[in-house]
C-alpha positions as CSV (number, residue, x, y, z in Angstrom):
1,X,1.1,2.5,23.0
2,X,1.5,5.2,25.6
3,X,4.6,6.6,23.9
4,X,2.8,7.2,20.6
5,X,2.0,10.9,20.5
6,X,-1.3,10.8,18.7
7,X,-4.9,11.2,19.9
8,X,-6.1,7.9,21.1
9,X,-8.8,7.8,18.4
10,X,-6.0,7.8,15.7
11,X,-3.6,5.3,17.1
12,X,-5.3,2.2,15.7
13,X,-5.5,3.6,12.2
14,X,-1.9,4.7,12.3
15,X,-0.7,1.3,13.6
16,X,-2.7,-0.5,10.9
17,X,-1.2,1.7,8.2
18,X,2.3,1.0,9.4
19,X,1.6,-2.7,9.6
20,X,0.1,-2.7,6.1
21,X,3.2,-0.8,4.7
22,X,5.6,-3.2,6.4
23,X,3.8,-6.3,5.2
24,X,3.5,-4.9,1.7
25,X,7.2,-4.0,1.6
26,X,8.0,-7.6,2.7
27,X,5.7,-8.9,-0.1
28,X,3.4,-10.6,2.4
29,X,0.4,-8.5,1.3
30,X,-0.7,-7.6,-2.2
31,X,-1.2,-4.0,-3.1
32,X,-5.0,-4.4,-2.9
33,X,-4.8,-6.2,0.5
34,X,-2.5,-3.5,2.0
35,X,-4.6,-0.7,0.5
36,X,-7.8,-2.1,1.8
37,X,-6.4,-2.5,5.3
38,X,-5.5,1.2,5.4
39,X,-8.9,2.4,4.1
40,X,-7.1,4.5,1.5
41,X,-8.1,4.7,-2.2
42,X,-5.7,3.5,-4.9
43,X,-4.1,6.9,-5.5
44,X,-3.7,7.7,-1.8
45,X,-2.0,4.3,-1.1
46,X,0.3,4.8,-4.2
47,X,1.3,8.2,-2.8
48,X,1.9,6.7,0.6
49,X,4.3,4.1,-0.9
50,X,6.0,6.9,-2.8
51,X,6.4,9.0,0.3
52,X,8.0,6.1,2.1
53,X,10.1,5.1,-1.0
54,X,8.6,1.6,-1.0
55,X,8.7,0.2,-4.5
56,X,5.6,-1.2,-6.1
57,X,5.7,-5.0,-6.7
58,X,5.2,-5.2,-10.4
59,X,6.1,-8.4,-12.2
60,X,7.0,-9.0,-15.8
61,X,3.8,-10.9,-16.2
62,X,1.8,-7.9,-15.0
63,X,3.6,-5.6,-17.4
64,X,2.9,-7.9,-20.3
65,X,-0.8,-8.0,-19.3
66,X,-0.9,-4.2,-19.0
67,X,0.7,-3.7,-22.4
68,X,-1.7,-6.2,-24.0
69,X,-4.6,-4.4,-22.4
70,X,-3.3,-1.0,-23.5
71,X,-2.9,-2.1,-27.1
72,X,-6.5,-3.3,-27.3
73,X,-7.7,0.1,-26.3
């Protein structure tokens, strides 16, 4: 903890963000769970994943559901 060069008030948020990213990358947290634990909105968390080159978990089932939904619109 002492070696982290951040103001003490930001250390907890930074560690929670890193943990959420790691658990998401390992598929132990869903996108929503990881996003909520970082207190970021959908777009901000998506951008964070992009910045870290962490691929979104997107199954074939989710794609089918999204396509079905889009076609109804």
